[in-house]
C-alpha positions in Angstrom: 49.5 -0.1 11.3 49.9 1.5 14.7 51.7 4.8 14.9 52.3 7.3 17.7 50.5 10.8 16.0 53.1 13.2 16.6 52.9 17.2 17.3 52.6 18.0 13.9 49.3 15.7 12.9 46.0 15.5 13.4 43.8 12.6 13.9 40.4 12.0 12.3 39.2 9.1 13.9 36.6 6.4 12.5 33.9 7.0 14.9 31.5 9.4 15.2 30.8 12.2 18.1 28.1 10.2 19.9 30.3 6.8 19.9 29.2 5.2 16.8 31.1 3.3 14.3 32.0 5.3 11.1 31.0 3.3 8.1 32.7 1.3 5.8 35.0 -0.1 7.4 37.6 1.0 4.8 36.7 4.8 5.3 40.7 5.7 6.4 42.0 3.6 3.3 39.5 5.6 0.9 39.8 9.0 2.5 43.8 8.7 2.3 43.6 7.5 -1.1 42.0 10.8 -2.5 44.2 12.8 -0.6 47.4 10.5 -2.3 48.3 12.9 -4.9 49.0 15.4 -1.9 52.8 16.1 -1.6 55.8 18.0 -0.2 57.9 19.0 -3.0 60.4 15.8 -3.9 58.1 13.3 -2.3 57.2 11.8 -5.7 60.2 10.5 -6.7 61.1 6.8 -6.9 59.5 3.8 -8.8 55.6 3.4 -7.8 54.6 7.1 -5.6 51.5 7.3 -7.0 50.9 4.4 -5.0 51.7 5.0 -2.4 49.7 7.6 0.6 50.7 10.3 1.2 52.9 11.6 4.0 50.8 14.7 4.5 47.7 12.2 5.1 47.9 9.0 5.8 45.7 5.8 7.4 46.7 5.1 10.9 45.3 2.8 13.8 44.8 4.6 17.3 44.2 2.8 20.3 42.0 -0.4 17.9 40.2 2.7 16.6 41.0 3.5 12.4 41.7 6.7 11.7 43.7 9.0 9.4 46.4 11.0 10.2 46.9 15.0 9.0 50.3 17.0 8.7 49.5 20.2 9.3 51.7 20.6 6.6 49.1 20.0 4.0 47.2 23.1 5.7 50.1 25.7 4.6 50.8 24.1 1.3 47.4 22.3 0.1 44.6 24.8 2.1 42.0 23.4 -0.5 42.9 19.5 0.8 42.9 20.6 4.0 39.9 22.4 4.2 38.5 18.8 2.0 39.8 16.3 4.9 38.2 18.6 7.5 35.3 19.2 5.8 34.4 15.8 5.6 35.3 15.3 9.3 32.9 17.7 10.0 30.0 16.6 7.8 30.6 12.9 9.0 30.7 14.6 13.0 34.3 12.5 13.4 35.7 12.9 16.1 39.3 15.1 15.4 42.2 15.6 18.2 44.9 17.4 17.9 48.9 15.5 17.6 46.5 12.2 18.3 
């Protein structure tokens, strides 16, 4: 999946600040899977909702690099979840950019 990040997102890129690819290769899907339970009100409707990524945190590809896009609304609605995902990026020295 390739997406154009919006201004209301931060993107966690799949490489460290010193340019090394982050491993394991499915890190973005794993992180987004952990965050899948955090959703806007009403987003849990429909069959199979529990098998989908959250619209607030989902894996994507930007310029050929695996990434996780995180909607900034998560910070207001689920501050602990926001801190978790941002701390993940910091602890693993991953590049984070606003809006892409």
